[in-house]
C-alpha positions as CSV (number, residue, x, y, z in Angstrom):
1,M,0.0,0.0,0.0
2,K,1.0,3.7,-0.4
3,A,2.1,5.3,2.9
4,Y,3.5,8.8,3.5
5,T,6.5,8.3,5.6
6,F,8.8,10.2,8.0
7,I,12.3,9.7,6.5
8,E,14.4,12.2,8.4
9,K,14.2,15.8,9.7
10,G,12.8,17.9,6.8
11,K,11.9,14.9,4.6
12,F,8.7,12.9,4.1
13,A,8.2,10.5,1.2
14,L,5.4,8.4,-0.3
15,L,6.6,4.8,-0.1
16,E,5.2,1.3,-0.7
17,K,4.6,-0.6,2.6
18,A,3.0,-3.8,3.6
19,K,-0.7,-3.6,4.6
20,P,-0.8,-3.5,8.5
21,E,-1.9,-6.6,10.4
22,L,-3.4,-7.2,13.8
23,S,-0.8,-7.6,16.5
24,E,-2.9,-7.4,19.6
25,P,-6.4,-8.7,20.4
26,T,-7.4,-5.1,21.1
27,D,-6.4,-3.9,17.6
28,A,-8.5,-3.0,14.6
29,I,-7.5,-2.5,11.0
30,V,-9.2,0.4,9.3
31,R,-9.3,1.1,5.6
32,I,-8.8,4.9,5.2
33,T,-11.6,6.6,3.2
34,L,-10.5,10.2,4.0
35,G,-7.6,11.8,5.8
36,S,-6.1,15.2,6.4
37,I,-2.9,17.1,7.1
38,C,-2.4,18.7,10.5
39,T,0.1,21.3,11.6
40,S,1.4,18.7,14.1
41,D,2.6,16.8,11.0
42,L,4.6,19.8,10.0
43,H,6.1,19.9,13.5
44,I,7.3,16.3,13.0
45,K,8.7,17.2,9.6
46,H,10.7,20.1,11.1
47,G,12.0,18.2,14.1
48,S,9.9,19.8,16.8
49,V,8.5,16.4,18.0
50,P,11.5,14.5,19.5
51,R,9.4,11.4,20.3
52,A,8.4,11.0,16.6
53,V,10.0,7.8,15.2
54,K,11.7,7.9,11.8
55,G,10.2,5.4,9.3
56,I,6.6,5.7,10.6
57,T,3.7,6.6,8.4
58,V,2.5,10.0,9.4
59,G,-1.0,11.3,9.8
60,H,-3.5,11.2,12.6
61,E,-6.7,12.9,11.2
62,M,-8.7,10.3,9.4
63,V,-12.0,8.4,9.0
64,G,-12.5,5.0,7.5
65,V,-14.2,1.6,7.4
66,V,-13.3,-1.2,9.9
67,E,-11.8,-4.1,7.9
68,Q,-10.8,-6.5,10.8
69,V,-10.9,-6.5,14.6
70,G,-9.0,-8.4,17.2
71,A,-10.7,-10.9,19.5
72,E,-11.1,-8.5,22.4
73,V,-12.7,-5.6,20.4
74,T,-16.4,-5.4,21.2
75,K,-17.5,-1.8,20.3
76,V,-16.9,-1.9,16.5
77,K,-17.1,-4.5,13.8
78,P,-16.0,-5.0,10.2
79,G,-18.0,-2.7,8.0
80,D,-18.5,0.1,10.5
81,R,-17.6,3.6,9.4
82,V,-15.5,5.2,12.1
83,T,-13.6,8.2,13.2
84,V,-10.1,7.6,14.6
85,N,-9.0,9.3,17.7
86,V,-5.7,11.1,17.6
87,E,-4.9,9.7,21.1
88,T,-4.5,6.0,22.0
89,F,-5.8,5.3,25.5
90,C,-6.6,2.3,27.7
91,G,-9.8,3.6,29.4
92,E,-8.7,1.9,32.6
93,C,-5.9,4.0,34.2
94,Y,-6.4,6.9,36.7
95,F,-6.1,9.5,34.0
96,C,-8.5,7.8,31.5
97,K,-11.1,7.3,34.2
98,H,-10.9,11.0,35.1
99,G,-11.2,12.2,31.4
100,Y,-7.5,13.0,30.9
101,V,-6.9,10.5,28.2
102,N,-4.0,12.4,26.7
103,N,-2.1,11.3,29.9
104,C,-3.0,7.6,29.6
105,T,-0.3,5.5,31.3
106,S,-0.5,2.6,28.9
107,P,2.8,2.1,27.0
108,H,0.7,2.6,23.9
109,G,-1.0,5.7,25.3
110,G,-1.0,9.3,24.2
111,W,-0.3,10.6,20.7
112,A,1.0,7.4,19.1
113,L,-0.7,7.2,15.6
114,G,1.5,9.0,13.1
115,C,4.1,9.9,15.7
116,R,5.4,6.7,17.4
117,I,3.5,4.1,15.3
118,D,2.2,4.1,11.8
119,G,-0.6,6.6,11.1
120,G,-3.2,7.3,8.6
121,Q,-1.8,9.1,5.5
122,A,-1.9,5.7,3.9
123,E,-4.5,3.2,2.6
124,Y,-4.8,1.3,5.8
125,V,-4.0,1.8,9.5
126,R,-3.7,-0.4,12.6
127,V,-5.5,1.2,15.5
128,P,-4.4,0.0,19.0
129,L,-6.9,-0.2,21.8
130,A,-9.7,0.2,19.2
131,D,-12.6,0.1,21.6
132,Q,-11.4,3.5,22.9
133,G,-9.9,4.9,19.7
134,L,-12.7,4.4,17.3
135,D,-16.2,5.9,17.2
136,R,-19.0,4.9,14.8
137,I,-20.1,7.6,12.4
138,P,-23.9,8.1,12.3
139,G,-25.4,7.1,9.0
140,N,-26.5,10.6,8.1
141,V,-23.0,12.1,8.7
142,T,-20.6,12.2,5.8
143,D,-16.9,11.4,5.9
144,E,-16.1,15.1,5.3
145,Q,-18.4,16.1,8.2
146,A,-16.7,13.6,10.5
147,L,-13.1,14.1,9.3
148,F,-11.9,16.4,12.1
149,V,-13.7,14.8,15.0
150,G,-10.7,12.8,16.3
151,D,-8.2,15.6,16.5
152,V,-8.7,19.3,15.6
153,L,-12.4,19.4,16.4
154,A,-11.8,17.5,19.6
155,T,-9.2,20.1,20.5
156,G,-11.5,23.0,19.9
157,Y,-14.3,21.3,21.9
158,W,-11.9,20.5,24.8
159,A,-10.5,24.1,24.8
160,A,-14.0,25.6,25.0
161,R,-15.1,23.2,27.7
162,I,-12.1,23.8,30.0
163,S,-12.3,27.6,29.5
164,E,-15.6,27.6,31.5
165,I,-17.3,30.0,29.1
166,T,-20.5,31.6,30.3
167,E,-23.2,33.7,28.5
168,D,-21.9,36.9,30.2
169,D,-18.3,36.5,28.8
170,T,-16.3,38.2,26.2
171,V,-14.2,35.5,24.6
172,L,-11.0,36.2,22.7
173,I,-9.7,33.6,20.3
174,I,-6.1,34.2,19.1
175,G,-5.6,32.4,15.7
176,A,-8.1,31.5,13.0
177,G,-6.3,28.5,11.6
178,P,-8.1,25.1,11.6
179,T,-7.8,24.7,15.4
180,G,-8.8,28.3,15.9
181,V,-12.0,27.9,13.8
182,C,-12.9,24.7,15.6
183,S,-12.4,26.5,18.9
184,L,-14.6,29.2,17.6
185,L,-17.4,26.7,16.5
186,C,-17.4,25.2,20.0
187,T,-17.3,28.6,21.7
188,I,-20.4,29.6,19.7
189,L,-22.2,26.6,21.2
190,R,-21.8,28.2,24.6
191,N,-23.4,31.4,23.5
192,P,-21.1,34.0,25.1
193,K,-21.9,37.7,25.1
194,R,-19.3,38.4,22.4
195,I,-16.5,36.6,20.6
196,I,-13.4,38.4,19.2
197,V,-11.1,36.6,16.8
198,C,-7.6,37.9,16.4
199,E,-5.9,36.8,13.2
200,K,-3.0,38.3,11.2
201,S,-4.0,36.8,7.8
202,A,-6.5,38.9,5.8
203,E,-7.6,35.7,4.0
204,R,-8.5,34.0,7.2
205,R,-10.2,37.0,8.6
206,A,-12.3,37.1,5.5
207,F,-13.1,33.4,6.0
208,V,-14.3,34.0,9.5
209,S,-16.3,37.1,8.4
210,K,-18.0,35.1,5.6
211,H,-18.9,32.0,7.7
212,Y,-19.4,33.5,11.2
213,P,-20.7,37.1,10.6
214,G,-21.5,37.7,14.3
215,V,-17.8,37.5,15.3
216,L,-15.7,40.6,15.9
217,L,-12.4,40.6,14.1
218,T,-9.0,42.2,14.8
219,T,-5.3,41.9,14.1
220,P,-2.4,41.2,16.4
221,E,-1.2,44.8,16.2
222,E,-4.6,46.2,17.1
223,C,-5.8,43.4,19.4
224,E,-5.1,44.8,22.8
225,A,-6.8,48.1,22.2
226,F,-9.6,46.4,20.4
227,V,-10.3,44.0,23.2
228,M,-10.2,46.8,25.8
229,E,-12.8,48.7,23.7
230,H,-15.1,45.7,23.2
231,S,-15.0,44.2,26.7
232,D,-16.8,45.1,30.0
233,H,-14.1,44.7,32.6
234,G,-10.8,45.8,31.2
235,G,-10.1,42.7,29.0
236,A,-11.5,39.4,27.8
237,D,-13.1,37.1,30.4
238,R,-11.8,34.1,28.6
239,V,-8.8,33.9,26.2
240,L,-8.1,30.9,24.0
241,E,-4.6,31.0,22.6
242,V,-4.6,28.8,19.5
243,A,-1.9,30.5,17.3
244,G,1.4,29.5,18.8
245,A,3.3,32.4,17.1
246,K,6.2,34.2,18.6
247,D,4.3,36.9,20.5
248,T,0.9,35.3,20.9
249,F,1.4,34.0,24.4
250,R,2.2,37.5,25.6
251,L,-0.7,38.9,23.7
252,A,-3.1,36.3,25.4
253,W,-2.3,37.3,29.0
254,R,-2.1,41.0,28.2
255,C,-5.6,40.9,26.7
256,A,-7.1,39.1,29.6
257,R,-9.0,41.0,32.4
258,P,-8.0,40.4,36.0
259,N,-9.1,37.0,37.3
260,A,-9.6,35.7,33.7
261,I,-9.0,32.2,32.4
262,V,-6.3,31.9,29.7
263,T,-6.4,28.6,27.9
264,V,-3.3,27.8,25.9
265,V,-4.1,25.3,23.1
266,A,-1.2,26.2,20.8
267,L,1.8,24.0,20.3
268,Y,4.9,26.2,20.5
269,D,8.2,25.6,18.7
270,E,10.1,27.5,21.5
271,P,9.8,28.0,25.3
272,Q,7.6,30.8,26.4
273,A,8.4,33.3,29.1
274,L,6.1,33.7,32.1
275,P,6.8,37.2,33.3
276,L,5.3,36.9,36.8
277,P,6.3,40.4,37.9
278,D,4.4,41.9,35.0
279,M,1.4,39.7,35.7
280,Y,1.4,40.2,39.4
281,G,-2.1,41.3,40.6
282,K,-3.9,40.1,37.5
283,N,-4.6,36.8,39.3
284,L,-4.9,34.9,36.0
285,T,-5.7,31.2,35.7
286,F,-3.8,29.4,33.0
287,K,-4.9,26.1,31.5
288,T,-2.5,24.4,29.2
289,G,-1.7,21.2,27.4
290,G,-2.7,18.9,24.6
291,V,-6.2,17.8,23.7
292,D,-8.1,15.3,25.8
293,G,-10.0,13.5,23.1
294,C,-12.7,12.0,25.2
295,D,-15.6,13.9,23.8
296,C,-15.8,12.4,20.3
297,K,-19.2,10.7,20.7
298,A,-20.7,14.0,22.0
299,I,-19.1,15.8,19.0
300,L,-20.5,13.3,16.5
301,H,-24.0,13.8,18.0
302,L,-23.7,17.6,17.7
303,I,-22.7,17.1,14.0
304,E,-25.6,14.7,13.5
305,E,-28.0,17.4,15.0
306,G,-26.5,20.1,12.6
307,K,-25.0,22.1,15.5
308,I,-21.4,21.8,14.3
309,D,-20.3,21.9,10.7
310,T,-16.5,21.9,9.9
311,T,-16.9,21.2,6.2
312,P,-16.2,24.8,5.2
313,L,-12.7,24.2,6.5
314,I,-12.0,21.8,3.7
315,T,-10.8,24.1,1.0
316,H,-8.7,21.7,-1.1
317,R,-8.9,18.0,-1.9
318,F,-6.1,15.7,-3.2
319,P,-5.6,12.0,-3.9
320,L,-3.0,10.2,-1.8
321,S,-0.7,10.0,-4.8
322,R,-0.4,13.8,-4.8
323,I,0.1,14.3,-1.1
324,E,3.4,16.0,-1.7
325,E,1.5,18.8,-3.5
326,A,-1.0,18.9,-0.7
327,Y,1.7,19.3,1.9
328,S,3.4,22.1,-0.1
329,L,0.1,24.0,-0.4
330,F,-0.7,23.5,3.3
331,E,2.7,24.4,4.7
332,E,3.0,27.5,2.5
333,K,-0.6,28.6,3.2
334,R,-1.2,29.2,-0.5
335,D,-4.5,29.7,-2.3
336,G,-6.5,30.4,0.8
337,V,-6.0,26.9,2.2
338,I,-7.5,26.1,5.6
339,K,-7.6,22.2,5.5
340,V,-6.8,19.6,2.9
341,A,-8.7,16.4,2.5
342,V,-6.7,13.4,1.2
343,Y,-8.6,10.6,-0.4
344,P,-7.6,7.2,-1.7
345,D,-6.6,7.1,-5.4
346,Q,-9.1,4.4,-6.3
347,N,-12.0,6.5,-4.8
348,T,-12.3,10.1,-5.9
349,T,-15.6,10.7,-4.0
350,T,-16.2,10.7,-0.3
351,H,-19.1,8.9,1.4
C-alpha cells in the first residue's frame, strides 16, 4: 500500500509498505476513506516532536471503514464507518477514568498514531486499543463532516469546555487557523456575550467574516486596544490562545482581564516566558496542554444534529498519490488553504 513516511528531519516520502496486520487482540485494521494534514505533521517534519519515530507513516486525522478486529474488540465490527481518535488510551488507568486520556499511562497511550507508530496518511492503518480509539459515524453524517472529530475538532471542543465560558463572557480567540476555527465553533455553542477573533491573515479574517458574521475581528497589532474597547471589565473574560506564534502567548495574557482564564491550546516551537512580575495582581488562571479527546461521541452527536459543521474548513482535496502537493500547499498557506482532505486514489468521491 502507499504510505506517506517520515524519513528524516525535513523529509517525508510516499513509499510502498505492507498492509498492516493485527498484532494485539485489542487492535483494529481500518481502511482509510479520507484523511487530512495537521500542523502537528509539520512539527514532526521540522524536528519539533522529539518522540516522533523515523520510518513511521505520518497522519492522525482520518476516517475509514473497519476491515478487521482483534478478539477483544467489542464496540466496533467490520463494515462500521468510524472516526479515529488522535490519542491512544486504555480507558482503565487513573487519567483515563478522570477524562484525561492524553495522559494515559498505557505504553501505547497518548499521541501514538502518526508519531510513534504508523498513522493514517496511507491506505490502511492499525489502531491499537480500538474500543477506545474508534467511534462509529452516524449514517446521516458524511466522511467530510466527521473528518476532524478525532483531532482538531476534539481540540476545539476541549478548549472551549475547560475555558468555563458563560453567557456573560467576552471570549478572545487568538488564531483563525483550523484549530482556531474549531475552537470558535465550539465557543459559539456556549453562547457568550461576544466573541473576538484575532488573526494576522487577511484571507483567514475574510473566511471568519464570511462564515461567522456575528464574530468581531481584529489583528495582532490592534488586538489589545480592540479588546479593551469591546469588553466590559478591562479585558477578555476568557482567552483561547490557538496560534502559537512568537508573540501570541504574551498577547493572550495582556488581553485578559484580572481573574480571567487563559487557555493555551497552541503547540509552540520554542519555550515561552512567564513574566510573573508583570502579571502580578492580574490573578490569572492558566490552562495548558494537549487535547483530551474523550468527547468524540458527543461531538458526533452535535454534528448529526446540525449544530457543528466543519466542512467549510476543507478548502482543497487531493488524492494520496499527490500528497506532496497537498503538503506544499498547506505548509506555504497558498490559495486560501485552511484544511486539505486526502482521499484514496481508487476512490475520488467521499461517502
